[in-house]
N, C-alpha and C positions, 0 to 999 in steps of 0.2 A: 556851963561857963561860970566862973566865979565873978563876984561883983568887981573885984580888982581887974580881972581880965576884960570884962565888959567896958570898964572905964578906960582902959588902955586902948581898946579898939575905937571907942568914940573919940578919944583925943587924936588918934592917928587920922581918922576920917576928917575931923575938923581941919587938921593941918593940910591935908590934901586938897580939900575944898577951898581953903583960903588961898592956896597957891594956884588954883585954877586947874588942878590936875586930878581932882576926884572923879570927874565924869568918865574919863577913859577907864579908870580902875573899876568903877561900879559897872560900866557897860561890859567890861571884860568878864566880870564875875557873872553877870546876867547871861552872857553868851555861853559861858562854861556850863551854867546850870541847864541850858537847853540841850546839852550833849552834842554840840556840833563836832563834826569829824573833819579831818584834813581834806582839803580840796585843792586840785583834783586828786582823786584817789586811784591807786593802783591795786590790783589784786582781785580776788573773787574768781568766779567761774571763767569769766572772759579773759582775765589776766591782761588787760589792756587799759589805756587811759587816754583821754584827749590831751592834746598839747596845751600847755599853759598859754593863755592869751597874751600877745604882745601889747605893749603900750608905749607911748612917747617917753623919751628920756627927759623931757623938759629942758629948760634953759640953763640948768645948773650942774650938768655933768662935767667932771674934771678928770682927765685920764691920769694914769700913773699914780694912783693912790697907794699908800703904804700897805704892805701885807700885814694883816693882823686880824685876829678873830674876836677881839674886844675893841669896841669903839668908845668905851667909857673914858670920861675925862676926869682929871683930878678935881675934887671938890664938887662934883656934880651931885645935885640933890633931887633930880627928877626921878620918877619911878623907873626902875630898870626893867629891861625886857630881855628875856632869853628866848631866842628863836632857833629852832632846830628843824631838821627835815632831811630829805634826800633829793638827789638829782637823778632822774630816771628817764628812760626812753618811753615812747608810747607803747611798747610791748613790755614795759615794766622791768627792763634791764637796768642795773645801776650804771651810772656814768662816773666812774672813778676819776679823780683828778680834775673834775669840772671846776672852772673858775667862777667865783661869785664876787661881783664888784658892787658894793653897797654904798648908798649915800642918802642922807635925810637931814631935815632941819633940826635945830635944837628945840628944847622945851618951850622956848619963846617964839618959835616959828621962823627963826633966822637960819639961812644957809651960810656956811663959811665958803665964800668964793675966792678967798685969798690963800687959804691953807687947807688943811685936811681934817678939821674937826667933824666928827660924825661921817667920816669917809674912810673906806678901807676895802681891801679885797682879801679873800681867803680861798682855799681849795678844798673840795670835797675829798673824803678819804676813799679807800679802795671800794667800799660798798656804796659810794655815792652820798654818804652822810656828811652833814655840816652842822656846826654849832656856832652861833653868833651871839655875843653879848653887846647890848647897847642900851639906850633909854627909849622910852615912849616919846616919839616926836611930838612937837607942838602943832598948832594949826597955822599953816601958811595961808595968807589972805586969798580967799576965793576957792580954796580946796578943802576937802575933808582930810583927816589924818591919814598919812601914807608914808611908805618907804620905797625908794627907788632901788632897783637892782638889775644888774646884767649878769646873765648866766651863760656860760659858753663851755661846750664839750671840747676836749683836746682836739684841735684841728677842725672844729666845727664853726658854724656861724653863731654869733651872740644873740641871745634872746633878751631884749630889753623890756622890762615890765614894771609894775608897781604893786605893792602889797597894801591891803587895807585892813582896818580893824572892825570887827563886828559890833553892832550896836551903836555906832557913831551917829549922832543926829545929822551930821552933814553929808552922810553917804548918798542919800537919795537925791540931793540937790547937786551933787558933783557929777558932771557929765562924763568923767572918765571912770568912775567907780564901777566895778563889776563884782558881783557876789562870788564868782568863781575865783577871785583873787583875794578873798578874805583869809587872814590868818586864823587858823583853828586853835582856840584856847585849849591848853592841856592841863590847866589847874592854876590856882592862885593861892597865895598865902600872905598874911600880913608880915611875915618875916622873910619871905623869899621873893625873888623877882617875879613879875608877870611872865608867864611861860606860854609859848605858842608854837605851832608847827605849820610848816608849809612845804609840800613836796613839789618841786619843779619838774615838769614833764616836757622834755625837749623833742621836737619833731626831727625826723631823720634828715 
């Protein structure tokens, strides 16, 4: 790396730390370096997986969110997050057309309870795949960093759960955190969004 490139990296890190957003970025990089894989996983010899654990919706769920695969807001400066994955059954069959309803707080830890900032729903494609663009949420008082989501197969019952970020200092102290619900990092770049994967496994 050239001296100019190193200086650019240091300037970016200082800006992130000054904004209170450097920690999730650095933790995400550390988790990526450990080679974490998506959980829960499908495939292998058994070709089966355990169902994704359910969790409380919390007090801030609002129905009828707009349909959109990007929750990015104009002028947002928080680190972006690209979340991808698949919706599967416990025998690893894709759930095409599954509904994913997502909501989380903004970078300052505030939920929009009057509108639909950082709220929206999307549908998985025919192979169960989904792609969501948003930002890394902030810290809500008393909780570690997390994203709320409801996943529902066509004609099925909804699974309500929460996704967590690996390497967060608040994970162990949060009574709801489960390692099985951590997003698996798929790579980071100073010029690209943080990227992660989570495969939802729905019980029959």
